[in-house]
C-alpha positions as CSV (number, residue, x, y, z in Angstrom):
1,M,0.1,13.9,-25.2
2,N,0.7,16.4,-22.4
3,K,4.0,16.7,-20.5
4,K,2.8,14.6,-17.5
5,A,1.7,11.8,-19.8
6,Q,4.9,11.9,-21.7
7,E,7.0,11.6,-18.5
8,L,4.9,8.7,-17.4
9,T,5.3,6.9,-20.7
10,Q,9.1,7.5,-20.6
11,L,9.3,6.1,-17.0
12,R,7.2,3.1,-18.0
13,E,9.5,2.4,-21.0
14,Q,12.6,2.8,-18.7
15,V,11.2,0.2,-16.3
16,A,10.4,-2.2,-19.1
17,A,13.8,-1.8,-20.7
18,R,15.6,-2.6,-17.4
19,G,13.8,-5.9,-16.9
20,H,14.4,-7.5,-13.5
21,L,10.8,-6.8,-12.5
22,P,9.4,-8.0,-9.1
23,R,7.1,-10.9,-9.5
24,H,5.1,-10.0,-6.4
25,I,4.5,-6.5,-5.0
26,A,2.9,-6.1,-1.6
27,I,1.6,-2.7,-0.5
28,I,0.7,-1.3,2.9
29,M,-1.8,1.3,1.8
30,D,-1.4,3.9,4.6
31,G,-2.4,7.5,5.0
32,N,-6.0,7.7,4.0
33,G,-7.1,9.3,7.2
34,R,-4.3,11.8,7.3
35,W,-4.9,12.7,3.6
36,A,-8.6,13.5,4.5
37,K,-7.6,15.4,7.7
38,Q,-5.3,17.7,5.7
39,R,-8.3,18.6,3.6
40,N,-10.8,18.9,6.5
41,L,-12.7,16.0,5.2
42,P,-14.1,12.9,7.1
43,R,-11.8,9.9,7.2
44,I,-14.1,8.0,4.8
45,A,-13.3,10.5,2.1
46,G,-9.7,9.4,2.2
47,H,-10.7,5.8,1.8
48,N,-12.9,6.7,-1.1
49,E,-10.1,8.5,-2.8
50,G,-7.8,5.6,-2.1
51,I,-10.0,3.4,-4.3
52,N,-8.8,5.5,-7.3
53,S,-5.2,4.7,-6.3
54,V,-6.1,1.0,-6.1
55,R,-7.6,1.1,-9.6
56,E,-4.7,2.9,-11.1
57,V,-2.0,0.9,-9.4
58,T,-3.7,-2.4,-10.4
59,R,-3.9,-1.2,-14.0
60,E,-0.3,-0.2,-14.0
61,C,0.9,-3.5,-12.5
62,G,-1.0,-5.3,-15.3
63,L,0.6,-3.1,-17.9
64,I,4.2,-3.6,-16.8
65,G,3.8,-7.4,-16.2
66,I,3.7,-7.8,-12.5
67,K,2.4,-11.3,-11.6
68,V,0.9,-10.7,-8.1
69,L,-0.2,-7.6,-6.3
70,T,-1.2,-8.0,-2.6
71,L,-2.9,-5.1,-1.0
72,Y,-3.2,-4.8,2.8
73,T,-6.9,-3.9,2.7
74,F,-8.2,-4.5,6.2
75,S,-6.2,-5.9,9.2
76,V,-7.5,-7.9,12.2
77,E,-6.6,-4.8,14.3
78,N,-8.8,-2.6,12.2
79,W,-11.9,-4.2,13.7
80,S,-11.1,-2.1,16.8
81,R,-11.7,1.1,14.9
82,P,-15.0,3.1,15.5
83,R,-18.0,1.0,14.5
84,T,-19.2,3.6,12.1
85,E,-15.9,3.7,10.2
86,V,-15.7,-0.1,10.0
87,S,-19.3,-0.3,8.7
88,A,-18.5,2.4,6.1
89,L,-15.3,0.5,5.0
90,M,-17.2,-2.7,4.6
91,M,-19.9,-1.1,2.4
92,L,-17.1,0.7,0.4
93,L,-15.5,-2.6,-0.1
94,L,-18.7,-4.2,-1.4
95,R,-19.5,-1.2,-3.7
96,T,-16.0,-1.2,-5.1
97,I,-16.0,-4.9,-6.0
98,R,-19.3,-4.6,-7.6
99,N,-18.2,-1.5,-9.6
100,E,-14.8,-2.8,-10.6
101,I,-15.2,-6.6,-11.1
102,E,-16.1,-6.4,-14.8
103,E,-13.2,-4.1,-15.6
104,L,-10.9,-6.5,-13.7
105,H,-12.3,-9.4,-15.7
106,K,-11.9,-7.6,-19.0
107,N,-8.2,-6.9,-18.1
108,N,-7.6,-10.6,-17.4
109,V,-7.1,-9.9,-13.6
110,R,-7.7,-12.7,-11.2
111,L,-9.0,-11.7,-7.8
112,T,-8.0,-13.7,-4.7
113,L,-8.4,-13.1,-0.9
114,I,-6.4,-14.0,2.1
115,G,-7.1,-13.6,5.8
116,R,-9.8,-14.7,8.3
117,L,-12.6,-14.2,5.8
118,E,-15.2,-15.7,8.1
119,D,-14.9,-12.5,10.2
120,L,-16.3,-10.4,7.4
121,P,-20.1,-9.4,7.3
122,A,-22.1,-11.8,5.0
123,E,-22.9,-9.2,2.3
124,P,-19.4,-7.9,1.6
125,L,-18.0,-11.4,1.9
126,N,-20.5,-12.9,-0.6
127,G,-19.8,-10.0,-3.0
128,L,-16.1,-10.7,-2.8
129,L,-16.5,-14.4,-3.3
130,E,-18.6,-13.8,-6.4
131,G,-15.7,-11.7,-7.7
132,V,-13.2,-14.4,-7.0
133,E,-15.4,-17.0,-8.8
134,H,-16.0,-14.6,-11.8
135,T,-12.3,-14.1,-12.4
136,R,-10.8,-17.4,-11.3
137,H,-9.8,-18.6,-14.8
138,N,-8.0,-15.3,-15.7
139,Q,-4.3,-15.6,-16.4
140,G,-3.1,-12.0,-16.0
141,L,-2.3,-10.1,-12.8
142,N,-3.3,-11.8,-9.5
143,L,-4.9,-9.0,-7.4
144,N,-4.7,-10.4,-3.9
145,L,-6.6,-8.6,-1.1
146,A,-5.6,-9.2,2.5
147,L,-8.8,-8.9,4.6
148,S,-9.2,-9.4,8.3
149,Y,-5.6,-10.2,7.9
150,G,-2.9,-10.4,10.6
151,S,0.4,-12.2,10.1
152,R,0.7,-13.5,13.6
153,T,-2.8,-14.9,13.2
154,E,-1.8,-16.5,9.9
155,I,1.3,-18.1,11.5
156,L,-0.8,-19.4,14.5
157,D,-3.4,-20.8,12.0
158,A,-0.6,-22.6,10.1
159,T,0.9,-23.9,13.3
160,R,-2.4,-25.3,14.5
161,A,-3.1,-26.9,11.1
162,I,0.3,-28.6,11.1
163,A,-0.1,-29.7,14.8
164,R,-3.5,-31.4,13.9
165,K,-1.8,-33.3,11.1
166,V,1.0,-34.4,13.4
167,Q,-1.5,-35.5,16.0
168,A,-3.3,-37.5,13.3
169,G,-0.1,-39.1,12.3
170,L,-0.1,-37.5,8.8
171,I,3.1,-35.6,9.4
172,Q,6.2,-36.5,11.3
173,P,7.7,-33.6,13.3
174,E,11.0,-34.2,11.6
175,A,9.3,-33.4,8.3
176,I,8.4,-29.9,9.3
177,D,10.6,-27.5,7.3
178,E,10.3,-24.0,5.7
179,R,8.6,-25.5,2.6
180,L,6.0,-27.4,4.5
181,F,5.3,-24.5,6.8
182,S,4.9,-22.1,3.8
183,E,2.4,-24.6,2.3
184,H,0.1,-24.0,5.3
185,L,0.1,-20.2,5.0
186,Y,-2.7,-18.2,3.4
187,T,-0.3,-17.3,0.6
188,H,0.7,-20.9,-0.2
189,Q,-0.3,-20.5,-3.9
190,M,1.9,-17.5,-4.6
191,P,5.6,-16.5,-4.5
192,D,6.8,-14.4,-1.5
193,P,6.8,-10.7,-2.2
194,D,9.9,-9.3,-3.9
195,L,9.0,-5.7,-3.1
196,L,7.0,-4.2,-0.2
197,I,5.8,-0.7,-0.6
198,R,4.6,1.3,2.4
199,T,3.0,4.7,1.8
200,S,2.7,7.7,4.2
201,G,6.3,7.5,5.5
202,E,5.6,5.1,8.4
203,Q,8.5,2.7,8.9
204,R,7.0,-0.5,10.2
205,I,5.5,-3.7,8.8
206,S,2.3,-3.6,10.9
207,N,1.8,-7.3,11.3
208,F,1.8,-7.9,7.5
209,L,3.3,-11.0,5.9
210,L,6.0,-11.4,8.5
211,W,7.1,-14.9,7.4
212,Q,6.9,-14.0,3.6
213,L,8.9,-10.7,3.9
214,A,12.1,-12.4,5.1
215,Y,14.1,-11.3,2.0
216,T,11.7,-8.8,0.5
217,E,13.1,-5.4,-0.6
218,I,11.3,-2.6,1.3
219,Y,10.4,0.8,-0.2
220,V,8.9,3.6,2.0
221,T,7.5,6.7,0.5
222,P,6.1,9.8,2.3
223,V,3.2,9.9,-0.2
224,F,-0.2,9.2,1.3
225,W,-2.0,6.3,-0.4
226,P,-4.7,8.5,-2.1
227,D,-1.9,10.3,-3.9
228,F,0.0,7.2,-4.8
229,R,-0.6,6.5,-8.5
230,S,1.1,5.1,-11.6
231,R,4.1,7.4,-11.3
232,E,4.8,6.6,-7.7
233,L,4.5,2.8,-8.4
234,L,6.9,3.1,-11.3
235,L,9.4,5.0,-9.1
236,A,9.2,2.2,-6.5
237,V,9.8,-0.5,-9.1
238,S,12.6,1.5,-10.7
239,D,14.3,1.8,-7.2
240,Y,13.9,-2.0,-6.8
241,Q,15.5,-2.7,-10.2
242,Q,18.6,-0.9,-9.0
243,R,19.1,-3.0,-5.9
244,E,21.2,-6.1,-5.6
245,R,19.4,-9.0,-3.9
246,R,21.9,-11.3,-2.2
247,F,19.7,-13.6,0.0
248,G,22.6,-13.9,2.5
249,K,25.3,-14.4,-0.2
250,T,28.1,-12.0,-1.1
251,S,28.1,-9.7,-4.1
252,E,30.8,-11.9,-5.7
253,Q,28.7,-15.0,-5.3
254,I,25.8,-13.3,-6.9
255,T,27.8,-12.3,-10.0
256,S,29.7,-15.5,-10.3
257,P,28.4,-17.9,-13.0
258,T,28.7,-20.8,-10.5
259,G,27.3,-18.9,-7.6
260,Q,30.4,-19.8,-5.5
């Protein structure tokens, strides 16, 4: 085992020994274009290399016992990018799912999707839905892809769905609380993220999981997504493990057996 592999194994063992793992990690995968620009390559080269990061980070999350990994794959705003780039991204998405789905299935990974999926071209969408169906009984890591996703859009969709039920007499306005609202979000079948990772150093949420991130720990790294691999993920998880999550309480309340 070479030195790099030894260091990675030690870091993984340290993370495992500490416990207190995040159940749900969400990642804003940023920096593909800048990674490519630094190397005088077309932007799509950065997206291609980013697939290797997706593969490695997904595998690492499965190894250390993360329950849900949500990747901000394509936002509603991304449709405004040059048509050639959007088309290339859609074909890359389809090719990646076709190439990776058997490996995901073998590793007991369950694929799910959130967002306005009806906006996706038919061929990539059908390929993704086939992957969802193929892995739906798996019990390991839930790999959740946010596609044609925007959090404001999600909140509006939830609001409209609740309003229709109120109009039909199925819900009384007084019954609308945080739990009910959360049940109408795209993410209703999964816990809120415990850890949000943003690569490339940008310090904004970019319309991602605005409701769900209310008490999420945020970790920003200057590393571009194509360079973000197992080591970088483990460093982020290690940082999370050393934080105190208070959810509005004091430190004394958190450490007290009664929570008072």
